[in-house]
N, C-alpha and C positions, 0 to 999 in steps of 0.2 A: 422688623422682626415679625415673622408669621405667627398668627394665632391659630391654634388647632382646638377644635371642640372634641372632647373625649367623654365617653360615658362610662362611669365606674359605679357598680352597685345600683344601677337605675338612676343615677344622678349625673347631670351634665356639668362639665367643667371646661372653662376656657384656659388653655395653657399656651404660653409663648415658648418658642424654640428658635434655634438658628435656622437660617434658610438651608433647605436640603435635608434637614433632620426630621421632617414631618413623618415619613414612613416609620422611622425608628420609634418616634414618640407614640404613634398609633399602635405599634406592636407592643410596646411596654405597657400602654394603657389597657390593651386587650388582655395581657397576662394578669395585671392587677384586677381587672374586671372579673376574670374567671375565678380568681381567689375570693373576691368579694361575693360573687354569686354562690360559691360553695359555703361561705360563712352564713349568708342569708338563708340558705336552704337548711342549715343545721340549727342556727340560733334564732333566725327571724330578723325582724327589723331592729336596727340599732342606730345610735347616733353616728353621724357622718364621720367624725374624727375617730371614733372607736373602730368603725368598719375599715377605714383606711389604714389605721395602725395595725389591726389584726391581719389584714390582707398583706400589708408590707412585711410584717413579721413572718408570715407563712412563705412568702416569696424569698425572703432572706434565708430562711431555714433550708429551702430547696437549693438556693445558690450555694450555701455552705456545704451541703451534701455533695453537690456537683464539684465543688472546689476540692473536697477531700478525695473524691474519685479521680479527679484530674491529677492531683499530686501523686497518688498511688500509681496511676497509669504512666506518668512521667518517670517515676522511680523504676518501674518495671521496664520501660523502654530503655532507660539508661543502662540497666543491668544487661538487657539483651544485646544492646549495642556493644557493651564491653565484651560479652561472650563471643559475638561475631568477630570482633577485632582480634581476640585471642585465637579463634579458629583460623582466621585468615593469615595470621602471622606464624602459626605453628607449621612445622614441616609436614608435607603430605605423608599420610600413612599408606603404605602399600600392603595390601592384604593378598597374600598368596595362598592358594589352596592346592594341596596335593591330593590327587585322586589316583587311587590304585585301580588299575584295570587289568584284568587277566583275560587273555584270549587264548583259546586252544587252537594250536596250529597242527595240522596233521603232519606227521613226520614219517617219511619212508624208512623202513627198517633197513639198516645196512648190515649185511652179514659180516660178522666179525671175522677177520682173517688173523691168522697168527703172524707175528712178526711186528716190526716197528710201525707199519702203516695202520694197524688196528686201532679203532676208536672205541673206548669203553662205552657201554650203554648209558651210564650215569651222565657222561659228558654230552652225549647226544640229546638227552632229555633237557639238560641245562641250556644247551645251545638253542633248542626249540623254544624254551621259556624266554630267553633273551631276544630271540627273533620276534616273538609275540609282543614283548614289551616295547621293542623298537617300532613295530607296526602301530601299536596303540598311541605312542608318542607322536608318530608322524601324522596320524589321523587327527589328533588333538591340535597339532600345529596347523594343519590345513583348515580346521574350523575357525581358527582365530585369524 
């Protein structure tokens, strides 16, 4: 079983670990050492046991805060996944937009004749409007 020497709060410790876990042990010791250094800067020198206890409690507090954040993030992720599933299973919504387009089309004046072949002026104007609407629809269809 490998022995790793770590320094925490300016004090060296020999710690045994499983083979291959040395990098993890060094990383954990570095975290504990940074908390011990913060304590020493605030309080000054203290007994080894008290320093390790306080540094461990500070790390535990940080870990608890991260765990709370993780639980909240998982809750939000579950809620978002539920919303995505609902959206994927919902029938697609088709949005259609009606656009009114008016185009002025010049119309030649037809001299009204008397008799059954005469076209009233109001009908000619309406026919011109219908032609303009048809032209606008054709242009819209070409764009798509």
